[in-house]
Residue, then its C-alpha position, 0 to 999 in steps of 0.5 A: m864786528n863782534v865784541a865782548v864786554g868786561l864790566g866792573c863796578d862799585r857795590g851798589t852802582p845804579l843801572v843808569t851809571l852802568q848804561d852811561a859807562l857802557r855807551a861811552a865805552l862802545a862809542q870809544a871802540g866804534a861799536l854798537a850795543p848789538d855788536v856785543v856777543a858776550a859779557a862778563s864780570i867777577t863772581l863777587k858781582a853775580d848779585e850786583a843789582g845794576l849789573l844784573a839789570l844791565a844784562a837783562e836789559q841788553g839780553w846778555a847771559m852774563a858769565f862770572y869768573a872767579p878771582a883766581q881765573l881772572a888773575e891768570v889773564p895777562v892784561p895791560n892795566p893791572s892794579e894792586t888796589v883792585r887785587q886788594y879788594t877782589g883777589t885779582p889785578s883785573v876785573s873788566e880787562a880779564a873778563a872781556l878777554l875770557a868772555g871773547a875767547r869763550a864766544l869763539g869756543h876757546e877756554q884760553a883768554l884772548p891776548m891783550t891785543a884783542l882789547l879795543v878799549e882797555k880799562f875805561k873808567y867812568r864815574g857817574a853823577d851818583g859818585r859810583h864807579a864803573t869800569v868797562s873793557i871791550a875785546r874784539c872777538d870775531s875775525f881775531l881767529f883769522l888774523n892770529p895763527e895761534w888762534s887758527t883752530p878752536 
């Protein structure tokens, strides 16, 4: 199984909290770390130390999307609070759907039905929050006629 991971977090979230959130979300999806073929977040997190450390540890080339780009993606769990702070109603879900599409050679985001794990919220022992969403991005092209050609 190939999956794309979308990540969001509080400013200053430590690596251990992000690792724990990722492990829990992958377990919920029935996926393993080697199944991750794409990972993404919002441009506001492009300098987030814990997020960058997680990406380096996993060997991911993180993609970072602008708030306006994320805001265009239909998601099952939009949040006005997230929109207030970031300019988009979704970070992790939208980022997972965009990253999954890009992994398949598409610019248009995958549909919401690709999400194996919707907005998984995790609060670490340090009190910091992380959000992980996971989208399936392997056989999806063959299951949905609208995605049959790149």
